[in-house]
Structure formats: C-alpha cells, structure tokens
C-alpha positions in Angstrom: 113.7 39.0 12.6 114.6 39.9 9.0 116.7 37.8 6.6 118.2 39.0 3.3 116.3 36.9 0.7 119.7 35.8 -0.8 120.6 34.4 2.6 117.6 32.2 2.9 119.1 29.7 0.5 121.8 29.0 3.1 119.3 27.8 5.8 117.3 24.7 6.2 113.8 24.9 7.6 115.2 23.9 11.0 117.9 26.5 10.9 115.4 29.2 10.1 113.0 28.2 12.8 115.8 27.8 15.4 117.2 31.3 14.6 113.7 32.8 14.8 112.9 31.2 18.1 116.3 32.2 19.6 115.7 35.8 18.5 112.4 35.9 20.3 113.8 34.2 23.4 110.9 31.7 23.7 110.7 28.0 23.7 108.6 26.5 21.0 107.3 27.2 17.5 103.8 26.9 18.8 104.6 29.8 21.1 105.6 31.9 18.0 102.5 31.0 16.1 100.1 31.5 18.9 101.5 34.5 20.7 102.9 36.4 17.7 100.4 35.8 14.8 101.8 38.5 12.6 105.2 36.7 12.5 103.8 33.2 12.1 106.3 30.7 10.8 104.3 28.9 8.2 105.4 27.0 5.1 103.1 26.9 2.1 101.5 23.7 0.9 102.6 22.2 -2.4 100.3 20.6 -4.9 100.6 16.8 -5.1 100.7 17.0 -8.9 103.8 19.3 -8.9 105.3 17.3 -6.0 105.1 14.3 -8.3 106.6 16.3 -11.2 109.5 17.4 -8.9 110.2 13.8 -7.9 110.0 12.6 -11.6 112.6 15.3 -12.6 114.9 14.2 -9.9 114.4 10.5 -10.8 115.2 11.2 -14.5 118.3 13.3 -13.6 119.6 10.5 -11.4 119.3 8.2 -14.3 121.5 10.4 -16.4 118.8 12.0 -18.6 119.0 15.7 -19.5 116.0 17.9 -19.5 114.6 19.7 -22.5 111.5 21.7 -23.3 109.7 20.3 -26.4 107.6 22.5 -28.7 104.0 22.9 -27.6 102.6 24.4 -30.8 102.7 21.8 -33.6 101.9 22.4 -37.2 99.3 20.0 -38.6 101.8 18.9 -41.3 104.1 17.5 -38.5 101.3 15.4 -37.1 100.7 14.0 -40.5 104.4 13.2 -41.0 104.5 11.3 -37.7 101.2 9.5 -37.7 100.7 8.7 -41.4 97.3 7.3 -42.1 96.3 7.6 -38.4 96.8 11.4 -38.6 93.1 12.3 -39.3 92.0 10.3 -36.2 94.7 11.9 -34.1 93.9 15.4 -35.4 90.3 14.9 -34.4 91.6 14.8 -30.8 93.7 18.0 -31.2 92.9 21.5 -30.3 93.6 23.9 -33.2 94.6 27.5 -32.5 92.5 30.3 -33.8 92.9 34.1 -33.7 90.9 37.2 -34.4 91.6 38.7 -37.9 92.6 42.3 -37.7 89.9 44.4 -39.5 90.8 46.9 -42.2 89.3 49.9 -40.5 88.6 53.0 -42.6 88.2 56.6 -41.4 85.4 58.3 -43.4 83.9 61.7 -42.6 81.1 60.3 -40.4 83.5 58.5 -38.2 85.7 61.6 -37.9 82.6 63.5 -36.8 81.8 60.8 -34.1 85.4 61.1 -32.8 85.1 64.9 -32.6 81.8 64.5 -30.7 83.4 62.1 -28.2 86.4 64.5 -27.8 84.1 67.4 -27.2 86.1 69.5 -29.8 86.9 69.6 -33.5 89.5 67.0 -34.4 92.6 68.4 -36.0 93.9 67.3 -39.4 97.1 66.1 -37.9 95.2 64.0 -35.4 93.1 62.5 -38.2 96.3 61.5 -39.9 97.8 60.1 -36.7 94.7 58.1 -36.0 94.6 56.7 -39.6 98.3 55.7 -39.2 97.6 54.0 -35.9 94.8 52.0 -37.3 97.0 51.0 -40.3 99.8 50.0 -38.0 97.4 47.8 -36.0 96.2 46.1 -39.2 99.9 45.3 -40.1 100.5 43.9 -36.6 103.0 46.6 -35.6 100.7 47.6 -32.7 99.3 44.9 -30.5 95.7 44.7 -29.4 96.8 45.4 -25.8 98.2 48.7 -26.8 95.6 49.8 -29.3 93.5 52.0 -26.9 96.7 53.7 -25.6 97.9 54.4 -29.2 94.5 55.7 -30.3 94.4 58.0 -27.2 98.0 59.1 -27.9 97.2 59.9 -31.6 94.3 62.1 -30.4 96.3 63.7 -27.6 94.1 62.2 -24.9 94.1 59.3 -22.5 93.6 55.6 -23.1 90.2 55.7 -21.4 89.0 58.0 -24.3 90.8 55.7 -26.7 88.8 52.8 -25.4 85.5 54.7 -25.8 86.4 55.6 -29.4 87.2 52.0 -30.3 84.0 50.9 -28.7 81.6 53.5 -30.1 83.1 54.6 -33.4 84.5 51.3 -34.8 82.0 48.5 -34.7 84.3 46.4 -36.9 86.2 45.4 -33.8 83.0 43.9 -32.2 82.2 42.0 -35.4 85.4 40.0 -35.5 85.1 36.2 -35.4 88.0 33.8 -34.7 89.6 32.1 -37.7 91.3 28.8 -37.3 95.0 28.2 -38.1 96.8 25.0 -39.0 98.6 25.0 -35.7 97.6 22.5 -33.0 98.3 22.2 -29.4 100.6 19.2 -28.7 98.4 16.2 -28.0 101.3 13.7 -27.6 104.8 14.5 -26.4 106.0 12.5 -29.4 105.0 15.4 -31.6 107.6 17.5 -29.9 110.3 14.8 -29.7 110.6 14.5 -33.5 111.2 18.2 -33.8 113.7 18.3 -31.0 115.7 15.3 -32.1 115.9 16.6 -35.7 117.9 19.5 -34.3 120.0 17.7 -31.7 120.9 14.2 -32.9 123.9 15.4 -34.8 125.1 17.8 -32.1 125.3 15.5 -29.1 127.4 12.5 -28.2 125.7 9.1 -28.3 123.9 7.8 -26.5 121.4 10.7 -26.2 119.2 10.5 -23.1 116.6 13.3 -22.8 113.4 13.9 -20.8 110.6 16.4 -20.8 107.7 16.8 -18.3 105.1 19.2 -19.7 101.5 19.7 -20.6 99.7 18.0 -23.4 96.2 18.8 -24.6 93.6 16.4 -25.9 90.1 17.4 -27.1 88.1 14.8 -25.1 84.3 14.6 -25.5 84.1 15.3 -21.7 86.2 15.2 -18.6 85.6 12.6 -16.0 87.3 10.8 -13.1 90.0 9.3 -15.3 90.7 12.0 -18.0 91.2 15.7 -18.4 91.6 17.8 -21.5 95.0 19.1 -20.3 97.4 16.6 -18.7 101.1 16.3 -17.9 103.3 13.8 -19.8 106.6 12.6 -18.3 108.4 11.4 -21.4 111.9 10.4 -22.2 113.9 9.2 -25.2 117.0 7.1 -25.7 118.8 7.5 -29.0 121.7 5.3 -29.8 123.2 3.2 -32.6 121.4 0.2 -31.2 118.2 0.5 -29.2 115.7 -2.3 -28.5 112.7 -3.2 -26.3 115.0 -4.4 -23.5 116.3 -0.8 -23.2 112.7 0.3 -22.7 112.1 -2.3 -20.0 115.3 -1.2 -18.2 114.4 2.5 -18.3 110.9 1.7 -17.0 112.1 -0.4 -14.1 114.8 2.1 -13.2 112.4 5.0 -13.2 109.4 3.4 -11.5 111.4 1.6 -8.8 112.2 5.1 -7.4 108.5 5.5 -6.6 108.0 2.3 -4.6 107.1 -0.1 -7.4 108.6 -3.5 -6.7 107.8 -5.8 -9.6 107.1 -5.3 -13.3 105.2 -7.0 -16.2 105.4 -6.0 -19.8 102.7 -6.6 -22.4 102.6 -5.8 -26.1 100.1 -2.9 -26.6 97.3 -3.8 -28.9 96.8 -0.1 -29.9 100.0 -0.1 -32.1 100.6 3.5 -33.0 102.0 4.0 -36.4 105.0 6.0 -35.2 106.3 2.8 -33.4 107.9 -0.2 -35.0 105.3 -3.0 -35.0 105.8 -5.3 -32.0 107.7 -2.8 -29.9 104.9 -0.7 -28.4 104.8 -2.1 -24.8 102.5 -1.5 -21.8 104.3 -1.4 -18.4 102.4 -2.9 -15.5 104.0 -2.4 -12.1 103.2 -3.7 -8.6 103.0 -1.2 -5.7 102.4 -2.5 -2.2 100.4 0.6 -1.3 97.7 -0.5 -3.8 97.2 -4.0 -2.5 94.0 -4.3 -0.6 93.0 -0.8 -1.5 89.4 0.1 -2.3 90.2 0.5 -6.0 90.3 -1.5 -9.2 94.0 -2.1 -8.5 93.4 -3.9 -5.2 95.8 -6.7 -6.3 98.6 -4.2 -6.3 99.1 -4.1 -10.1 98.5 -1.1 -12.3 99.3 -0.1 -15.9 101.5 2.9 -15.4 103.6 3.6 -18.6 104.1 2.8 -22.3 107.2 2.7 -24.4 108.2 1.8 -27.9 110.8 2.1 -30.7 110.1 4.9 -33.2 109.5 3.8 -36.7 112.3 4.4 -39.2 109.6 5.7 -41.6 108.6 8.4 -39.1 112.3 9.2 -38.3 113.3 9.5 -41.9 110.9 12.4 -42.3 113.2 14.3 -39.9 116.5 12.9 -41.2 117.2 11.1 -37.9 119.5 8.1 -38.7 119.5 6.3 -35.4 116.8 4.2 -33.6 115.0 5.9 -30.7 113.2 4.4 -27.7 110.4 6.6 -26.2 108.8 6.0 -22.9 106.0 8.1 -21.4 103.6 8.1 -18.5 100.8 10.3 -17.3 101.9 12.3 -14.3 98.4 12.5 -12.9 98.1 8.7 -13.0 101.2 8.3 -11.0 100.2 11.1 -8.5 96.8 9.4 -8.0 98.6 6.2 -7.0 101.2 8.0 -4.7 98.6 10.2 -2.9 95.6 7.8 -2.9 93.2 9.6 -5.2 90.5 7.9 -7.2 89.3 10.9 -9.2 91.8 12.9 -11.3 89.6 16.0 -11.1 89.8 15.9 -7.3 93.6 15.6 -7.5 94.2 18.4 -10.0 91.3 20.8 -9.1 90.5 20.2 -5.4 89.0 23.8 -5.3 86.3 22.6 -7.6 85.8 18.9 -6.9 86.9 18.1 -3.4 84.5 18.4 -0.5 85.7 21.1 1.9 86.9 19.3 5.0 89.0 20.8 7.8 90.4 18.7 10.6 90.2 19.8 14.2 93.9 20.4 14.1 93.6 22.6 11.0 90.9 24.7 12.7 92.9 24.9 15.9 95.9 26.3 14.0 93.7 29.2 12.7 92.7 30.4 16.2 95.1 32.9 17.6 95.5 36.0 19.8 94.4 39.3 18.3 96.8 41.5 20.3 100.2 40.8 21.8 102.8 43.1 23.3 105.5 44.4 21.0 108.4 44.8 23.5 110.4 42.3 25.6 109.2 44.1 28.7 105.6 43.8 27.5 106.0 40.1 27.1 107.3 40.0 30.7 104.3 42.0 31.9 101.9 39.6 30.1 103.5 36.6 31.8 103.5 38.4 35.2 99.8 39.3 34.8 98.9 35.7 34.0 101.0 34.3 36.9 99.3 36.9 39.1 95.9 35.4 38.3 97.2 31.9 38.9 98.7 32.9 42.3 96.0 35.2 43.6 92.9 34.1 41.7 91.1 32.7 44.7 91.4 36.0 46.6 88.2 37.9 47.1 87.8 41.6 46.3 88.2 44.3 46.8 91.9 43.5 46.4 95.0 44.5 44.4 98.4 42.7 44.0 101.5 44.2 42.3 102.9 41.7 39.8 105.6 43.6 37.9 107.8 46.6 38.4 110.4 48.1 36.1 111.1 50.4 33.2 109.0 50.6 30.1 109.6 53.2 27.4 112.0 54.9 29.7 109.4 55.3 32.4 109.3 53.6 35.8 106.0 51.7 36.1 104.3 49.1 38.2 101.6 46.7 37.1 98.9 45.2 39.3 96.0 42.7 39.0 92.9 43.8 40.9 89.3 43.4 41.7 87.0 46.2 43.0 83.9 44.1 43.7 83.2 41.4 46.2 84.0 38.5 43.9 87.1 36.4 43.3 90.1 38.1 41.6 89.7 35.5 38.7 86.2 34.6 37.8 84.8 31.1 37.2 85.7 31.0 33.5 89.1 32.7 33.9 91.0 29.5 33.2 88.8 28.0 30.5 90.9 26.7 27.6 89.8 27.0 23.9 89.8 23.7 22.0 88.3 22.2 18.9 86.1 19.2 19.2 84.4 17.5 16.2 84.5 20.8 14.1 83.2 23.0 16.9 85.1 25.6 18.9 84.4 25.5 22.6 86.0 26.8 25.8 86.0 24.7 29.0 88.2 24.3 32.1 90.9 21.6 32.0 89.5 19.5 34.8 88.5 15.9 35.4 84.9 16.7 34.4 86.0 17.8 30.9 88.9 15.4 30.5 87.2 13.6 27.6 86.9 16.9 25.7 90.7 17.3 25.7 91.4 13.6 24.9 89.1 13.7 21.9 89.6 17.3 20.7 92.6 19.5 19.8 93.5 22.2 22.2 94.6 25.6 20.9 96.6 26.2 24.1 94.8 29.5 24.6 93.6 30.1 28.1 91.2 33.0 28.8 93.4 34.5 31.5 96.5 34.3 29.3 94.7 35.8 26.3 93.6 38.6 28.6 97.1 39.1 29.9 98.5 39.6 26.4 95.8 42.1 25.5 96.2 43.9 28.8 100.0 44.1 28.3 99.5 45.5 24.8 97.1 48.2 26.2 99.6 48.9 29.0 102.3 49.6 26.4 99.9 52.2 24.8 99.1 53.8 28.2 102.8 54.2 29.0 103.6 55.6 25.6 101.0 58.2 26.2 102.3 58.8 29.7 99.0 57.8 31.3 97.9 55.4 34.1 95.2 53.0 33.0 93.1 49.9 33.7 92.2 47.1 31.3 89.1 45.1 32.3 87.0 42.2 30.9 84.0 41.1 32.9 82.0 38.6 30.8 83.1 36.8 27.6 80.3 36.4 25.1 82.4 35.9 21.9 86.1 35.1 21.1 86.8 38.8 20.4 85.9 39.7 24.0 88.9 37.8 25.3 91.5 38.8 22.7 91.0 35.8 20.4 90.4 35.9 16.6 89.2 33.1 14.4 90.2 33.1 10.8 87.2 34.1 8.6 87.5 30.9 6.5 87.2 28.9 9.7 84.1 30.8 10.7 82.5 30.2 7.2 83.4 26.5 7.5 81.9 26.1 10.9 78.7 27.9 9.8 78.4 25.8 6.6 78.8 22.6 8.6 76.3 23.6 11.2 78.9 23.4 13.9 79.2 26.0 16.8 81.5 28.5 18.3 80.8 28.5 22.1 83.5 30.7 23.7 81.9 32.4 26.7 81.8 32.7 30.4 82.4 35.2 33.4 86.1 36.0 33.9 86.1 39.2 35.9 89.7 40.0 35.0 91.4 43.4 35.5 94.9 44.8 35.3 96.3 48.2 36.1 99.4 50.2 35.2 100.7 53.1 37.2 103.5 55.4 36.2 105.6 56.4 39.1 
C-alpha cells in the first residue's frame, strides 16, 4: 500500500496500521511483520537524549517562552566582557577554532615541467595562465578547498582526478600547511550567546521577554568520564523585564521541572558565584523525584541538583547596552535524561554504540526472525493457507498419498494444488509442526506440546511453524510455476538450518548469538511436499 508522503501527516500511527492491515485483508500487525517482511510496519527508535530535548521544548513553549538559536561561535573578546577577571580561567576550558592558512603557491618552470609530465603532453601557455589564476583565486579565498582539484583540472582541460594528482605531486606546499589558531571560541556556556542575542532583541520585543534555547555547548575537559563530556546540551532560558528577582527564577524552575515528574524543590545559594551574576543571586535548584528514591545511585533519597539560575550582573549587561535586569536559568539535558531514563553513565546514555554492552532480549531476537519467501498474490496467500491446513488435516495419513487442497484461477490459468507423499511415511513428518522460539538468547524449534510447555512459558515464540513456513515458500514457488505455464512440485525432506524451511535470521542476530556463545538449533525431519497442476 502506498501513501503520498504529504498525506502521512494526516494519519496517526493507529490509522496507518489499520489502513495497512485492511488493505492486506489480514488480522494482526504480527501477521504483517511475519508473513510480509518486505512490508514490515516498523517505527524507528528515538534517542533518549533527543526525546528529552523534545520534551523540554514543549515544556518551555507551554510556559510561554519563545525559541531562539544563540550564536555558537564566540569571539574571545565577548568572553572577556562577560566574565571579567574570570575570563582567563573560563577561556582555559574553551575550544579555539583553527584553520589551515592558504599557501602562496608559485608556478616556476620546474613545476610547469612536472605538470606537463603528469598530463603526458606539453602544457599550453593559456593553460599555464589559467592554472596560475586558479591558484591565485584559491589564495584569495574565491575558490574553496573542496573545489580546488576540480578547478585545477578545469584549467588544464582535464578531469578532477588529474587535478588531484597535480596538487598532490607538484605542490608540496599543500602538505606542509599547519593549522593556525583564531580568536574565535566554541560556546562553552549558553550565557555567552544570550548576551549577544539580547543586545539585538531587547529593544525590539514587548516586555517581558521570555526566550529559551536548547543547543550544544563545548568544554575542553581534561578527560571524559561517567559524569561529563566535552560536548553537551544546555537547556537555557532568560526572563527580561523591568523588575526581575530570585523569586522569578524559583518560579520558572518549579514550573519547568514539575512537568518532568519532580514534586518538591529546594534552593541553595551557589558557592561558585560566577562574575556575570549579581552576588547572592546565583542559585542551585534541588528537586525531588520519586523515581530516584531507593534507587542504586547517589540520589537514593530522591533529591538531585538539577539546574542553576541567577540574575545577570548590570556590569556585564552594560557592555551590551541592555538596560533591564535578566534572569537566566540553565540545566544540562544529559543530566535530566539520565534521571528520566535511569542511566548512571552519561557516556552510555549519549554514545551507547561505544559504551553500552550489547544486549538483545528474547523478544528483540524473535522480532528479527521471519519468512524468506511469501506469495505475492491474494490467491497465493489462499494457497499457502490451504497447504498448511492440508497438513493439519491429513498429516497423519501414510504415503503414498495425495490430497487436493485448493482449486481455482491463478494468473488467468485454472490450477489445482495438492499436498502429497510418495514414500511410506506420514504425510507430515515428525518435526512438521515444530515452532521456532527464542529461549535465553538461543533460537530453537520444538513442538508445542506438554513436554515442551516450559520452553514456551519462559521463551518468546516467533509464531513460525515449520509447516506454515513451508506452505508460504511452496505457494511462492507455485506462483512461479504457473507464471511459466509449468506443473511443479516443491519438497523439503529434512531441515538442517533455518534457510531449509524458508526462515531467515537477521545477520546482526546471528552475530549476537555467536558472540554470546548461544545456539541456533532449528532442525528436524519434516517430509513436506506440495504440487501444482495446470488444467
């Protein structure tokens, strides 16, 4: 079923799934995912950090704050204006930007000769001039580094691959370049951006001005550990009005954090006392969250320091000609996400691909086991069901035997489908109705009987039965036979691996099971056969 992308916005997840299931004329979403793996309905997983950011944005918006993007590149002089005598200590924690200086590349005769050698021909005077002009334009900045190889090749009437060789082999100046630092820093505190933003906005907007920004900050830590990273997200807001005091900060903190399940609050004057805050106004916010009480963390009493606010110093504000007091509140998004999602290591929260142990639940593994082949037509699905029901009905019959299970038109041909057995054994072998399940990280196939009841109680079934998997593959093959105008038989005698019975296991699951020393034991005698005959 196809949807116009513009139409998706009109549907909820339930609408989408319901419409999809109705179009396929089947009963459950599990049927879709298991029987029709190419059309699996699967929503992607969000990252807890960005889930928290999304919730914070909604929380600020509900409180009447408007969103802005603060500058991320901050001139060193701005940091000095804001932090005064503390600036040197602050700048020690900042990353400075650096860039490669563009060399002044000459074009003497020996280099022209090298270019001619690489071209395999004599370079023309007009090409020499075009190359010299290209190098000069690069030096001035008119040509970017990304385009230099293309422009060199263009000047010499050749391709950018030759241009790359010429740069590499003729002009060693490019290899000898070393980065040179600038006086531009990466924002280490959201405050550095707020002063610049408020300088431009305070006189344009109606009071009170309520703004928020959730964005990255960068801090040159000596090392990263369980509690700090060099890049983090700050969720920061400001309140600018004719009169602003500490009580406003407390009110904003409570209104924001109560939306995340925090129930009680304590406020303590921060001993750090940043110079850009009025003395006595820098305040730590402690909040109680019932989820933390009794947890195996240092916050087992339920209380955690979660935010800081203060009133900007008039001295700092005057550098930006801001005439009104400003309350600023900020919190680390990672800190809040760790509380909400139960993480004790910020590295594991932000970078699970590097720091979290790879674990897959039985249910996750089961969801990645599916049928390889399924019929593509409505009639094919009817045939698959008929074949499976035929084995259920006649499975105890001994061969040689044959039973017609479906008759009708397929691809404009009259056909009949049978299940059969040519040897003196049961129509359905001993393992024909084994069901695939996941138990303690291993994939096994056993019959669903009293003997194996504990397996199904403790494991997770995929819902895939050997005979049903065979029926889907047989039906898919029958469609091919009929399209070619041929009679045909599809047969599986003994299952030695999942692929033998039309089952595929996602490669990542196979790697996980191998790495964890678990097993894949999907085997057994099935003796299943199905035949199609064109009338």
